[in-house]
MARNUTOR-280886 format. One record per residue (C-alpha): residue in one letter; z, x, y; residue number from 0. Coordinates in nm, 2 decimals. Each point is the difference from the previous one (the first is absolute). Layout:
<rs>
{"A"; {Z; X; Y}; NUM}
...
</rs>
This chain:
<rs>
{"M"; {0.03; -0.01; 0.02}; 0}
{"T"; {-0.08; 0.14; 0.35}; 1}
{"R"; {-0.04; -0.30; 0.22}; 2}
{"L"; {0.35; -0.25; 0.03}; 3}
{"G"; {-0.07; -0.34; 0.12}; 4}
{"F"; {0.17; -0.33; 0.09}; 5}
{"N"; {-0.08; -0.36; -0.14}; 6}
{"T"; {0.16; -0.26; 0.30}; 7}
{"R"; {0.01; -0.40; 0.04}; 8}
{"V"; {0.16; 0.04; 0.31}; 9}
{"S"; {0.21; -0.31; -0.06}; 10}
{"F"; {0.22; -0.18; 0.20}; 11}
{"P"; {0.26; -0.31; 0.00}; 12}
{"T"; {-0.10; -0.31; 0.07}; 13}
{"G"; {-0.03; -0.04; 0.41}; 14}
{"E"; {0.04; 0.45; 0.03}; 15}
{"A"; {-0.41; 0.06; -0.01}; 16}
{"A"; {0.10; 0.19; 0.32}; 17}
{"R"; {0.16; 0.18; -0.07}; 18}
{"G"; {-0.11; 0.14; -0.37}; 19}
{"L"; {-0.29; 0.09; 0.13}; 20}
{"R"; {0.12; 0.23; 0.26}; 21}
{"D"; {0.25; 0.10; -0.30}; 22}
{"G"; {-0.36; 0.07; -0.20}; 23}
{"I"; {-0.12; 0.21; 0.28}; 24}
{"S"; {0.33; 0.16; -0.02}; 25}
{"L"; {0.00; 0.12; -0.35}; 26}
{"F"; {-0.39; 0.15; 0.05}; 27}
{"Q"; {0.14; 0.23; 0.23}; 28}
{"A"; {0.30; 0.08; -0.20}; 29}
{"A"; {-0.20; 0.09; -0.33}; 30}
{"E"; {-0.26; 0.23; 0.27}; 31}
{"A"; {0.32; 0.16; 0.10}; 32}
{"L"; {0.08; 0.10; -0.41}; 33}
{"G"; {-0.35; 0.10; -0.04}; 34}
{"Y"; {-0.12; -0.27; -0.16}; 35}
{"Q"; {-0.40; -0.03; -0.04}; 36}
{"S"; {-0.07; -0.34; 0.00}; 37}
{"G"; {0.16; -0.33; 0.05}; 38}
{"W"; {-0.12; -0.32; -0.13}; 39}
{"A"; {0.08; -0.39; 0.11}; 40}
{"Y"; {-0.11; -0.32; -0.25}; 41}
{"Q"; {-0.18; -0.28; 0.16}; 42}
{"R"; {0.15; -0.35; -0.13}; 43}
{"H"; {-0.06; -0.33; 0.18}; 44}
{"F"; {0.24; -0.28; 0.10}; 45}
{"D"; {0.34; 0.16; -0.06}; 46}
{"N"; {0.23; 0.19; 0.13}; 47}
{"Y"; {-0.21; 0.35; -0.05}; 48}
{"L"; {-0.29; 0.16; 0.18}; 49}
{"S"; {-0.28; -0.17; 0.01}; 50}
{"S"; {-0.19; 0.17; 0.26}; 51}
{"P"; {-0.06; 0.34; -0.05}; 52}
{"M"; {-0.25; 0.15; 0.23}; 53}
{"P"; {0.15; -0.10; 0.31}; 54}
{"F"; {0.36; 0.14; -0.15}; 55}
{"F"; {-0.19; 0.35; -0.08}; 56}
{"A"; {-0.13; 0.00; 0.39}; 57}
{"A"; {0.30; -0.05; 0.08}; 58}
{"A"; {0.22; 0.21; -0.24}; 59}
{"G"; {-0.26; 0.29; 0.08}; 60}
{"Q"; {0.08; 0.04; 0.36}; 61}
{"H"; {0.36; 0.10; -0.10}; 62}
{"T"; {-0.12; 0.28; -0.26}; 63}
{"S"; {-0.22; 0.24; -0.01}; 64}
{"R"; {-0.09; 0.17; -0.29}; 65}
{"I"; {0.08; -0.29; -0.32}; 66}
{"L"; {-0.29; -0.17; -0.21}; 67}
{"L"; {0.05; -0.40; 0.11}; 68}
{"G"; {-0.14; -0.17; -0.33}; 69}
{"S"; {0.00; -0.39; -0.15}; 70}
{"A"; {0.08; -0.01; -0.30}; 71}
{"V"; {-0.16; -0.24; -0.09}; 72}
{"I"; {-0.26; -0.29; 0.20}; 73}
{"P"; {-0.09; -0.27; -0.21}; 74}
{"A"; {-0.38; 0.02; 0.05}; 75}
{"R"; {-0.05; -0.40; -0.05}; 76}
{"F"; {0.21; -0.08; 0.27}; 77}
{"Q"; {-0.19; 0.21; 0.28}; 78}
{"E"; {-0.26; -0.04; 0.18}; 79}
{"P"; {-0.21; 0.33; -0.02}; 80}
{"I"; {-0.15; 0.06; 0.36}; 81}
{"L"; {0.28; -0.16; 0.15}; 82}
{"L"; {0.23; 0.27; -0.20}; 83}
{"A"; {-0.21; 0.30; 0.09}; 84}
{"E"; {0.03; -0.04; 0.39}; 85}
{"S"; {0.33; -0.05; -0.03}; 86}
{"A"; {0.05; 0.33; -0.23}; 87}
{"G"; {-0.24; 0.19; 0.14}; 88}
{"T"; {0.20; -0.07; 0.40}; 89}
{"A"; {0.37; 0.14; -0.21}; 90}
{"D"; {-0.16; 0.25; -0.17}; 91}
{"L"; {-0.17; 0.16; 0.30}; 92}
{"L"; {0.34; -0.08; 0.25}; 93}
{"I"; {0.24; 0.19; -0.27}; 94}
{"D"; {-0.27; 0.37; -0.05}; 95}
{"G"; {-0.16; -0.14; -0.36}; 96}
{"R"; {0.36; -0.03; -0.19}; 97}
{"L"; {-0.12; -0.33; -0.16}; 98}
{"Q"; {-0.02; -0.09; -0.31}; 99}
{"I"; {-0.07; -0.32; -0.16}; 100}
{"A"; {0.03; -0.14; -0.35}; 101}
{"F"; {-0.14; -0.29; -0.11}; 102}
{"S"; {0.05; -0.21; -0.34}; 103}
{"S"; {-0.26; -0.27; -0.07}; 104}
{"G"; {0.27; -0.28; 0.04}; 105}
{"T"; {0.03; -0.31; -0.19}; 106}
{"D"; {-0.08; -0.39; 0.09}; 107}
{"Q"; {0.41; -0.03; 0.09}; 108}
{"W"; {-0.13; -0.09; 0.33}; 109}
{"D"; {-0.28; -0.21; 0.00}; 110}
{"A"; {0.11; -0.34; 0.14}; 111}
{"I"; {0.08; 0.23; 0.30}; 112}
{"F"; {-0.30; 0.24; -0.03}; 113}
{"G"; {-0.28; -0.22; -0.11}; 114}
{"S"; {-0.09; -0.01; -0.37}; 115}
{"V"; {-0.29; 0.16; -0.13}; 116}
{"P"; {-0.27; -0.11; -0.27}; 117}
{"H"; {0.06; 0.31; -0.17}; 118}
{"S"; {0.28; 0.23; -0.14}; 119}
{"P"; {0.28; 0.17; 0.27}; 120}
{"R"; {-0.13; 0.33; -0.18}; 121}
{"E"; {-0.30; -0.04; 0.07}; 122}
{"E"; {0.04; -0.10; 0.40}; 123}
{"G"; {0.20; 0.23; 0.01}; 124}
{"Q"; {-0.20; 0.22; -0.12}; 125}
{"R"; {-0.28; -0.12; 0.24}; 126}
{"R"; {0.17; 0.07; 0.32}; 127}
{"L"; {0.17; 0.27; -0.12}; 128}
{"A"; {-0.37; 0.16; 0.00}; 129}
{"R"; {-0.11; -0.17; 0.33}; 130}
{"F"; {0.33; 0.20; 0.17}; 131}
{"L"; {-0.09; 0.30; -0.12}; 132}
{"S"; {-0.33; 0.00; 0.14}; 133}
{"A"; {0.13; -0.09; 0.30}; 134}
{"V"; {0.21; 0.29; 0.06}; 135}
{"A"; {-0.23; 0.21; -0.11}; 136}
{"G"; {-0.21; -0.08; 0.29}; 137}
{"E"; {-0.26; -0.17; -0.16}; 138}
{"T"; {-0.25; -0.25; 0.14}; 139}
{"I"; {0.16; -0.32; -0.09}; 140}
{"H"; {-0.23; -0.23; 0.15}; 141}
{"T"; {-0.33; 0.01; 0.19}; 142}
{"V"; {-0.08; -0.27; 0.21}; 143}
{"T"; {-0.31; -0.21; -0.06}; 144}
{"E"; {0.04; -0.30; 0.23}; 145}
{"K"; {0.16; -0.08; 0.34}; 146}
{"K"; {0.27; -0.24; 0.01}; 147}
{"G"; {0.26; -0.09; 0.26}; 148}
{"V"; {-0.04; 0.16; 0.37}; 149}
{"G"; {-0.03; 0.39; 0.03}; 150}
{"G"; {0.07; 0.20; -0.31}; 151}
{"P"; {-0.22; 0.29; -0.14}; 152}
{"P"; {-0.35; -0.04; -0.03}; 153}
{"I"; {-0.21; -0.04; -0.32}; 154}
{"G"; {-0.03; 0.30; -0.16}; 155}
{"T"; {0.36; 0.11; 0.05}; 156}
{"E"; {0.17; 0.17; -0.32}; 157}
{"L"; {0.41; -0.05; 0.03}; 158}
{"K"; {0.23; 0.22; -0.09}; 159}
{"V"; {0.41; -0.09; 0.06}; 160}
{"T"; {0.16; 0.19; 0.26}; 161}
{"P"; {0.21; 0.16; 0.04}; 162}
{"H"; {-0.10; 0.28; -0.22}; 163}
{"S"; {0.25; 0.19; -0.12}; 164}
{"P"; {-0.14; 0.31; -0.21}; 165}
{"G"; {0.18; 0.11; -0.33}; 166}
{"L"; {0.18; -0.36; -0.06}; 167}
{"R"; {-0.28; -0.07; -0.29}; 168}
{"D"; {0.17; 0.30; -0.18}; 169}
{"R"; {0.31; -0.11; 0.02}; 170}
{"I"; {-0.02; -0.34; -0.17}; 171}
{"W"; {0.17; -0.06; -0.28}; 172}
{"Y"; {0.04; -0.23; -0.32}; 173}
{"G"; {0.34; -0.13; -0.12}; 174}
{"S"; {-0.08; 0.01; -0.38}; 175}
{"G"; {0.20; -0.19; -0.29}; 176}
{"S"; {-0.25; 0.05; -0.29}; 177}
{"T"; {-0.24; 0.22; -0.11}; 178}
{"A"; {-0.33; -0.16; 0.03}; 179}
{"S"; {0.10; -0.09; 0.39}; 180}
{"A"; {0.09; 0.40; 0.02}; 181}
{"V"; {-0.34; 0.09; -0.13}; 182}
{"T"; {-0.19; -0.22; 0.20}; 183}
{"A"; {0.17; 0.14; 0.31}; 184}
{"A"; {-0.12; 0.35; -0.08}; 185}
{"R"; {-0.33; -0.11; 0.00}; 186}
{"Q"; {0.00; -0.18; 0.29}; 187}
{"G"; {0.19; 0.38; 0.15}; 188}
{"L"; {0.30; -0.21; 0.08}; 189}
{"R"; {0.34; 0.26; 0.00}; 190}
{"L"; {0.25; -0.10; -0.22}; 191}
{"I"; {0.35; -0.15; 0.03}; 192}
{"T"; {0.21; -0.21; -0.32}; 193}
{"G"; {0.24; -0.22; 0.05}; 194}
{"T"; {0.36; -0.11; -0.16}; 195}
{"I"; {-0.21; -0.28; -0.26}; 196}
{"L"; {-0.25; 0.12; -0.21}; 197}
{"H"; {-0.19; -0.24; -0.22}; 198}
{"D"; {-0.27; -0.02; -0.28}; 199}
{"V"; {0.26; 0.21; -0.15}; 200}
{"S"; {-0.08; 0.08; -0.38}; 201}
{"A"; {0.31; -0.15; -0.27}; 202}
{"G"; {0.22; 0.27; -0.04}; 203}
{"V"; {-0.08; 0.23; 0.30}; 204}
{"S"; {0.27; 0.15; 0.27}; 205}
{"F"; {-0.05; -0.11; 0.31}; 206}
{"P"; {0.00; 0.42; 0.07}; 207}
{"Q"; {-0.29; 0.00; -0.28}; 208}
{"H"; {-0.17; -0.22; 0.14}; 209}
{"Q"; {0.01; 0.11; 0.40}; 210}
{"A"; {-0.11; 0.36; -0.13}; 211}
{"D"; {-0.28; -0.14; -0.20}; 212}
{"L"; {-0.13; -0.19; 0.27}; 213}
{"I"; {0.02; 0.31; 0.26}; 214}
{"A"; {-0.17; 0.19; -0.27}; 215}
{"A"; {-0.28; -0.29; -0.06}; 216}
{"Y"; {-0.02; 0.01; 0.37}; 217}
{"R"; {-0.07; 0.37; 0.10}; 218}
{"S"; {-0.27; 0.01; -0.29}; 219}
{"E"; {-0.16; -0.32; 0.09}; 220}
{"W"; {-0.03; 0.20; 0.39}; 221}
{"T"; {-0.09; 0.35; -0.12}; 222}
{"S"; {-0.28; -0.20; -0.18}; 223}
{"A"; {-0.14; -0.25; 0.25}; 224}
{"H"; {0.06; 0.27; 0.34}; 225}
{"G"; {-0.02; 0.37; -0.16}; 226}
{"T"; {0.29; 0.15; 0.15}; 227}
{"E"; {0.40; 0.01; -0.05}; 228}
{"A"; {0.13; -0.39; 0.00}; 229}
{"P"; {0.22; -0.01; 0.36}; 230}
{"P"; {0.37; 0.00; -0.03}; 231}
{"V"; {0.19; -0.29; -0.18}; 232}
{"A"; {0.30; -0.13; 0.08}; 233}
{"V"; {0.22; -0.22; -0.19}; 234}
{"A"; {0.31; -0.23; 0.09}; 235}
{"A"; {0.32; -0.01; -0.19}; 236}
{"S"; {0.37; -0.05; 0.02}; 237}
{"I"; {0.20; 0.34; 0.08}; 238}
{"L"; {0.37; -0.09; 0.07}; 239}
{"P"; {0.20; 0.32; 0.00}; 240}
{"G"; {0.34; -0.08; 0.04}; 241}
{"T"; {0.16; 0.30; 0.22}; 242}
{"T"; {0.34; -0.20; 0.00}; 243}
{"G"; {0.18; -0.21; -0.27}; 244}
{"E"; {-0.02; -0.30; 0.19}; 245}
{"L"; {-0.39; -0.01; 0.08}; 246}
{"R"; {-0.05; 0.10; -0.37}; 247}
{"D"; {0.21; -0.31; -0.07}; 248}
{"R"; {-0.22; -0.22; 0.30}; 249}
{"Y"; {-0.32; 0.17; -0.19}; 250}
{"A"; {0.08; -0.09; -0.34}; 251}
{"A"; {0.08; -0.35; 0.11}; 252}
{"Y"; {-0.32; -0.03; 0.18}; 253}
{"D"; {-0.15; 0.12; -0.35}; 254}
{"L"; {0.18; -0.31; -0.14}; 255}
{"E"; {-0.10; -0.29; 0.13}; 256}
{"R"; {-0.33; 0.15; 0.06}; 257}
{"R"; {-0.06; 0.05; -0.38}; 258}
{"T"; {0.20; -0.38; 0.00}; 259}
{"S"; {-0.21; -0.13; 0.20}; 260}
{"G"; {-0.30; 0.13; 0.03}; 261}
{"P"; {-0.23; 0.20; 0.29}; 262}
{"H"; {0.10; -0.22; 0.26}; 263}
{"A"; {0.37; 0.11; 0.04}; 264}
{"S"; {0.19; 0.11; 0.30}; 265}
{"R"; {-0.14; -0.24; 0.23}; 266}
{"P"; {0.10; -0.04; 0.36}; 267}
{"Q"; {0.18; -0.32; 0.12}; 268}
{"G"; {-0.18; -0.30; -0.03}; 269}
{"A"; {-0.26; 0.20; -0.15}; 270}
{"L"; {-0.22; -0.28; -0.22}; 271}
{"T"; {0.14; -0.04; -0.36}; 272}
{"P"; {-0.30; 0.14; -0.18}; 273}
{"T"; {-0.14; -0.17; -0.34}; 274}
{"L"; {-0.08; 0.35; -0.19}; 275}
{"T"; {0.33; 0.09; -0.23}; 276}
{"A"; {0.06; 0.30; -0.19}; 277}
{"A"; {-0.19; -0.21; -0.30}; 278}
{"L"; {-0.34; 0.17; 0.10}; 279}
{"P"; {-0.27; -0.17; -0.16}; 280}
{"T"; {-0.21; 0.25; -0.28}; 281}
{"G"; {-0.07; 0.29; 0.09}; 282}
{"M"; {0.15; 0.07; 0.31}; 283}
{"L"; {0.27; 0.23; 0.07}; 284}
{"M"; {0.21; 0.11; 0.27}; 285}
{"S"; {0.09; 0.35; 0.10}; 286}
{"P"; {0.35; 0.12; -0.10}; 287}
{"V"; {0.26; 0.05; 0.24}; 288}
{"Y"; {0.14; 0.40; -0.03}; 289}
{"H"; {0.39; -0.02; 0.13}; 290}
{"G"; {0.27; 0.27; -0.09}; 291}
{"T"; {0.13; 0.34; 0.12}; 292}
{"P"; {-0.32; 0.25; 0.19}; 293}
{"E"; {0.00; 0.17; -0.30}; 294}
{"E"; {-0.03; -0.31; -0.25}; 295}
{"V"; {-0.31; -0.18; 0.24}; 296}
{"T"; {-0.17; 0.39; 0.06}; 297}
{"E"; {-0.01; 0.02; -0.46}; 298}
{"S"; {-0.11; -0.36; 0.02}; 299}
{"V"; {-0.28; 0.00; 0.19}; 300}
{"L"; {-0.08; 0.37; -0.12}; 301}
{"A"; {0.00; -0.23; -0.34}; 302}
{"D"; {-0.26; -0.22; 0.17}; 303}
{"P"; {-0.36; 0.02; -0.08}; 304}
{"G"; {-0.16; -0.17; 0.23}; 305}
{"L"; {0.22; 0.10; 0.32}; 306}
{"T"; {-0.10; 0.32; -0.10}; 307}
{"A"; {-0.30; -0.03; -0.01}; 308}
{"A"; {0.01; -0.12; 0.36}; 309}
{"D"; {-0.09; 0.16; 0.29}; 310}
{"E"; {0.22; -0.15; 0.21}; 311}
{"I"; {0.33; -0.25; -0.08}; 312}
{"V"; {0.04; -0.23; 0.26}; 313}
{"L"; {0.35; -0.14; -0.01}; 314}
{"F"; {0.02; -0.39; -0.07}; 315}
{"L"; {0.28; -0.09; 0.26}; 316}
{"P"; {0.23; -0.29; -0.08}; 317}
{"P"; {-0.07; -0.28; 0.19}; 318}
{"A"; {0.32; -0.13; 0.07}; 319}
{"F"; {0.10; 0.35; 0.17}; 320}
{"E"; {0.09; 0.00; 0.30}; 321}
{"L"; {-0.13; 0.28; 0.28}; 322}
{"P"; {0.28; 0.28; -0.10}; 323}
{"D"; {0.02; -0.12; -0.39}; 324}
{"N"; {-0.38; 0.14; -0.03}; 325}
{"V"; {0.03; 0.27; 0.29}; 326}
{"R"; {0.31; 0.16; -0.25}; 327}
{"L"; {-0.25; -0.06; -0.32}; 328}
{"L"; {-0.27; 0.20; 0.14}; 329}
{"T"; {0.23; 0.25; 0.11}; 330}
{"D"; {0.19; 0.07; -0.32}; 331}
{"L"; {-0.35; -0.02; -0.19}; 332}
{"A"; {-0.27; 0.23; 0.21}; 333}
{"E"; {0.41; 0.28; -0.04}; 334}
{"T"; {0.07; -0.04; -0.36}; 335}
{"V"; {-0.27; -0.15; -0.22}; 336}
{"A"; {-0.33; 0.09; 0.20}; 337}
{"P"; {0.04; 0.41; 0.03}; 338}
{"A"; {0.07; -0.05; -0.36}; 339}
{"L"; {-0.35; -0.14; -0.08}; 340}
{"G"; {-0.14; 0.26; 0.20}; 341}
{"W"; {-0.03; -0.20; 0.35}; 342}
{"K"; {0.03; 0.17; 0.32}; 343}
{"P"; {0.03; -0.19; 0.33}; 344}
{"S"; {-0.25; 0.03; 0.26}; 345}
</rs>
């Protein structure tokens, strides 16, 4: 591992969104001071979490100077790709080319709000993602063929998204949970980040092994498709070194809650109650939580083939944790476990 990041949902109790957003910015500042190379924020609609990453990153970028700011993940199914390309280009230029965007295809969860489509959500997500990629790459998205309305460009004008941020296309990632989607991402020239939920896992295969196999398939397909070495791969993980007995007890309680309540354990006050439980559908697995003393956690991480295969480990922060809790966890990881994995702060 050569890079270290973190993933936050920028969560907040009901009625305290302003404080939660400001605390999110403070978290990025603290991580940068500790030498973290990246910070990621999850997008979640209609709940007590960050719903609009681009303005948040533009703001956080004004309070930091080095750390990369990334979305992990944005469901492409719910995006208008041209509008997103415009806001992404604007945010990236404002923060000096430090924006990273990770996508997923998305589901039909919010079709009643964003509108349904005549084909599968995954197909629609891939269609919108392809249009977004063309737009941020600076390609022509439309050529004017007829005059409509008052004013406007002349017929024959090639329209491209502005502002264009050179290099942004190379910082687009895909949040993959399956080998098939990782292979597709490699063919598309997208970077790879894996999350804490994996899909299409064969019976008898552990989460760490499936993650390692997924990463290997991505790298192999990238080399085959592009003739070059694959770019760095990032993995999200729950790595909670307890430097005190009190912290070890708290992290153990979080692990228990996650194993008994499912991946949506640890919610801020007032957050929606999810329907997904610990009884995950067949073929779906949730990542382990590594907790204990720093020495015990280091040993567990080094024994995990998925984490040791990664170039960047992204610490998944428990969503109900407050700013002081998160800063303490970031600090302890950076000062104890991460150096033993070969990491050096920026």
